[in-house]
N, C-alpha and C positions, 0 to 999 in steps of 0.2 A: 759033356754037360753044357759047355758053352754053346754048342750047336743047338741043343734042345732049348736053351733060354732065348736064343736069337730067333728060333722059328716062331714061337708065339709072338715075340716082339714085332716080327715082320707082319704078322696077321693083324695085330692090334691097330696100327695106324691105318690099316685099310678101312676099318670100320667108320672113322669120322667122315671119310669121303662120301659114304653112302647117305648118312643123315643130312649132309651139308646141302643137299637138293637145291641147286641154284634157282629152281622154279619158285620156291617159297618167297625169297626176298623180292621177286618180281611183282608182288601184290601191290606195292605202293603206286604202280602205274595206273590201275583202275581208279585210285583215289584222286589222281590229278584231274580226271575227267569230271567227276561229280562236282567239282568247284564251279560248275555251270554259271558263267556270266551271261550265257545266252538268253535266259528269260528277260533280263534287263536289256540286252542288246537285240531288241526286236526290230531295230531299224534296218530296213533292207536297202541295199544299194540300187540305184536306178541308172547309174552310168558306170562305165568301167573305171575302176579306181587307179588312175594313172597320175602320178605326181601328187602335189598337195591339193586338198580341196579348196574351192574358192572361199569357203568359210571355215573357221576353226571348229572342231568338234565341240559339242555341248559339254560343259563342266557339270559335275554332280549338283543336283538341285538343292536349293535352300529349303528349310522346313516349311515356310509359308509360300504357297503358290502365288503366281502373279494374278491369275484369274481363275475363279471357281464358279461353276454353275451347279446348283443343287436343286434338282427337280423343278426347274423353272418353267412356268407356263405363262403365256401372254394371250389374252383374249380381247377382242374388240366386239362388244355386244355378244351376239350369238356365234361370231366367228372366232375360232381358236387358231392363232398363227403358229405357235409352238407349244408343245406339251411335254412336261416332265423331262426337260433337257438337262442332262448332267454331263459335265466334263471338267477336267482340271488341266491348266497349263502351268507347268512348273517354272520356278524362278532359277535360271541358270546364270551364275555370275559371269560377267564378261561377254556374254552373248545371249540375247533373248531369242526365243523360238520364233520361227516364221510359221504361222498357222493359216492354212487355206481351208475355206469352208465351201464344200461342193454339195450339190443336190438339185433336184428338179425345180423348175420354176414354181414360185409360190410356196416354197417349203419353210420360209421364215428366216432365211440367211441374214437379210438386212435387219430383221427384228433383233437377232442375236447381237450384232455389233452395235446397234443403236442402244440396246440395253446397257452394254459395256460403256458406251459414250455418255449415257445418262440423258439421251435426247428424247423429248416427247414427239409423238404420242406413244411411242413404243415403251418408253420409261414412265412409270415404274412397272415392274412385272406384276402380273395378276396373282402369282403364287410362286413359292420357292425363294431361293437366295441367289443374288449375284454379288460376288465379292471381288474386290481388287486389293491385293496385298492383305487379304484376310479381313477387310473392312467392307461394310455395306456401302454401296454407291448411293449418294444423295443427289446427284445431278452431274452436269458437265464439270470438268476440272482440267487444270493445266498439265496434269500427268497423262492425259489422253488426248491425242490429236486425230482429227478425222480428215480423210481425203475422199471426196465424193466422186461419183461417176461423171457428173456434169462438170464442165470446166469452170469452177467457181472462182471468179476474179472480180475485182471492183473495176468496172469499165472506165471510171474517171481517174484511175490511178495507174501510174506507169508500172512496169515490171519491178523496178527497184522498190517503189512504194508499196506495191502489193505484197512483196516478200517481207518487207520490214513492218507490215501492219501490226502483227502480234506483239512485236517488240515495242512499237509505239504505244499500244494499249497498256503495256507493262510500265510505261513511263521512262523508257530508256532514251537517253539524249540522242538527238538527230544524227550527229556525226558518227556516234558509236553504232547505232542501228544500221545506218547506211553502209558502213564499212563491213559489218557482218552480212548484210544483204548482198553486197557485191561478191563476197566469198561464196555465198550460196548460189548465186547466179552461175558461177563457174562449176560448182559441185554438181549441179543438175544438168550440166552439159550445154548451157547457154553462154553467149558471149557478153561480157560486161560492156565492151566498146559498142557492139552492134545492137544489143537487145535491152540494156538497162532502161533506156528512155522510151522504149516502145510501149504502146497501149494494147490491151487484150485483143482488140479487133485487128491489130496488125500481125498477130501471131497465128501459126498453124495450131491444130488441135493438140499435137504432141508437145509443142512449145508451151501452150497454156497449161497443160497438165503438169509439165515440169515446174512451172511457176507455182501451181497449187501444192505440189509436193514440197517444194522449197519453203513455202510459207508455213507449212506444217512442221517440217523437220528443223527449221531454224530455232524453234522453241524447245527442241530437245525433249519431247514428251517420252515418258517411260513406255507408253503403249501407243502404237499407231494403228488406226482402224481405216481400212481401205475398201470402199464399196465399188467394185468393178472399175478401178481407176484407168485401166488401159483398154476398156471394152470397145471404144469407138476408134481406136488407132489402127492404122494399116499394119500388116504383119511385120515388115522390117522395122518400123518405128516401135512396135510393141516389143520386139526382141531387144532393141537398144534400151528401152525403158526397163526391161527386166534386168538387164546387166547393170544398168545404172542403179537400180534399186538394191541389188546385191552389194554393190560397192558402198552405197550409203549405209546399208544395214551393217556391213562389216565395220564401218567407221564408228557408228553411233551405238550399236548393240541394243536397240530397243526390242520389245516383243511386238510383233506385227501380226494383225489379223487381216486376211485378204479374202474378200468375196470375189469369185470369178466363175464364169461359165466355161472357161478354157481349162480343160483337164491337163493339157500339156503345160500350161502356165503354172498350175498348182503343183504338179509333180516336179517341175524344174525348181521352183522357188522354195517349196515348203519343207520344213522339218516334220510337221504334223499336218495330216489332212483329216478333217472331220466331215464325214459323209452323212447328210441328213435324209430322212425318209420323205415321202410325199406328205402334203399338208393333212393334219397339223404336224409340223416338223418335229421329229425326234432324232436322237443320235443313233444312226444305224451302225456306223463303224468308225473307228479311229485308227489311222495308219501312221506309222513313223518311218521316215525315209532318211537316208544319208544325205549330207550336204552335197551340192553339185561340184563336180570335178572338171567340168568343161563349160565353155561358153554356150549360150542358149541354143543357137542353130546347130552346133555340133552335137550337143547332148541329146537333142530331140530326134536325132537319127540313130541313137544307140539302141540295140535290140532289147536290152534290159529295160531301158526307159519306155520303149514302145509297149513291151509286155505289161508294165504297170499301168500305162495309160489305157490300153485296151481292156484290161481287167476292170478298171473303174468305170470306163464308158459302158461296158456291158451291164454293170450294176445300175447305173443311172438310167440307162435306156429302159430297163425293166421297171424302174420306179416311175418313169414318165408315162408308162402305159398302164399304171395302176392308180386307183383312186383311194386305196386303203393305206393309212399310215403304217409304216413298218414293213410293207411288202418289198 
């Protein structure tokens, strides 16, 4: 009898092993994939990710964007420069975005940043809304600084006095503003001893543009607007200015808008690239890129970098051959 009792007992434990099916608990694995952070992580790398990036990654955005365009149109009489332009640049604590604007000649790039600056005759818009920190722009303000393509300096002022000009307008004492200006002379790669007392006509183009950048950044604006600031510089100087700009951006963390005709420059510097259509300019595409991991000359030889550049160049070349907005 004992044998008979044990026989079924031996068969009974065999049954739990069959329903245990280890395949069933494996179902949680597919659930890990659906947690898709990918849609938000649409930023594509443009250089091989070796070591730390030259800039820290963007933090999660605050609720109110830094800059918002809502169906913005600007017309001058019968000519429409931009039409129904809409985009949003988020407010990331600790590091503002670097936004490059690309597009064919005459597509309204300068109109866009001058609207943000509140500068006439582009400001105000003919239609739509331009908001900074969720508020309507009423004109120029100290929260926005502009660096122009031309080497804008006061010919009768030394490098030191040019850089300190904005602080002088704010009423800062002479000793204090000159001390700050000397620090900024060094920050933009000039020499306090050799260059502080020079006048604009004694400087090269690259040096004069460094003075213009220092004069803007010394005021620590929240938004920096740059209209082809490196366009007239030779390639080596341009690369040095790009790296200097990244260093200053890392230190001050403003939001920067850059107009450039150099696709390489845009891809190297920018977190976000906004591509405009032919005139009247409309937003054709918004691209998000990873921050640079390499110095400019090295990054611009990277295959991923070149792929991104050639893709954008193909788009813009098609636009240049078209006269229809949005083509």
